[in-house]
C-alpha positions in Angstrom: 0.0 0.0 0.0 1.1 3.5 -0.6 1.5 6.0 2.3 0.1 9.5 2.5 1.3 12.4 4.6 -1.5 14.4 6.2 -1.0 17.8 7.8 -3.7 19.7 9.8 -3.7 23.3 8.5 -6.9 24.7 10.1 -8.4 24.3 13.5 -11.4 22.2 14.4 -12.7 24.8 16.7 -16.2 25.9 15.6 -16.6 22.9 13.4 -19.3 20.3 13.7 -18.7 17.6 16.3 -18.4 15.0 13.5 -15.5 16.8 11.9 -13.8 17.2 15.3 -14.1 13.4 15.9 -12.8 12.6 12.4 -9.7 14.8 13.1 -9.2 13.0 16.4 -9.7 9.5 14.8 -7.0 10.4 12.2 -4.7 11.1 15.2 -4.4 14.9 15.2 -3.9 16.5 18.6 -2.8 20.0 17.6 -2.4 22.4 14.7 0.4 21.9 12.1 0.9 18.3 13.1 1.9 15.9 10.4 0.9 12.2 10.3 1.8 9.4 8.0 -0.9 6.8 7.3 -1.5 3.9 4.9 -3.7 5.0 2.0 -6.6 2.6 2.8 -10.1 3.4 1.6 -11.2 4.1 5.1 -8.4 6.7 5.7 -9.0 8.3 2.3 -12.7 8.6 3.1 -11.9 10.3 6.4 -9.5 12.7 4.8 -12.2 13.7 2.2 -14.6 14.6 5.0 -12.1 17.1 6.5 -10.3 18.0 3.3 -10.8 21.7 4.0 -8.9 21.4 7.3 -5.9 19.3 6.1 -3.4 18.9 3.2 -2.5 15.6 1.8 0.8 14.5 0.1 1.6 11.1 -1.4 4.9 9.5 -0.2 
């Protein structure tokens, strides 16, 4: 599987609870944090739900 690098660029404050929980499930704890994940269909779907809060880069 390919890996993707995800970086949180916007805050979850003021966002719907569902988006906050998605950020937490991806593993984000604070702003500008970068996480590497396997590019599974589940992870890609989660990233699409919060695409306006994160940036994605293929590794």
